[in-house]
N, C-alpha and C positions, 0 to 999 in steps of 0.2 A: 476397391480392393476386396477380395473374397475373404469371408470369414471361414476359418477351418477348424475342425475338431480332430484331435489325434487320440488314438487308443494306445495304451501302454501295457506291455506284457513283460514277463520275466522268463528267460530261458537259460539253460546251462549247456555249455559246449565242453567237449573233452578232447584231449589229445595226449599221445604218448611223448610228444616232442616239447611243447611249451604252452604257457598260458596264452600267448599271442595266437598260436595255431588253434587252440581251443576256442578262442573268441571268433577267429576267422571262420572256423568250421560252423559255429553256431549261426553267424550272420549269413553265411552262404546257404545253409540249409533253410533258414527262415525266409530268405528272400525268394525262395522258389514258390512259396504259398502266400506270402504277405505282399500286398500291393502298396507302393508308395512308402516303402520303409525309409525313415528319415534319420533317426538317431539311434546309436547303440552306445549305451553307457555301462561301463564296467562297474559292477556293484561289489563283488568279492572274487577272490581267487583262492583256491585251495588245491591240495593234491592228495592223491591216494598213495599210501605207503604200505608196502608188503615186504616183510622180512628185512626191514631197515632200508629199503630202496624205494625211491619214487617210481611209481608205475604209470600214473595218470595225472595230468594237469587238468584242472577244471576251472572254468571262468563263468561266473554268473553275470548275465547281462540284462539290462532293462532296455527294451526296444520300443520305439514309438513309430507309428505309421498312421497315415491319413485314414480317418474313419469315414466310411461311406454308408449312408443309411438306406440307399436304394438297392 
């Protein structure tokens, strides 16, 4: 069995529609540059409010991906 090491980073996605869309947008964007993306863990969710109305949903994620040393 192979021993693996994973790197963990935090990112924030945003959407005008929902927290789920914000998370999906973040993972989609990150997967374009991170290889072997494995886990996306939701840390927090918040929203931007302007003039008493929600304008943006934000989801902070912790992502893990396989670490390559070569």
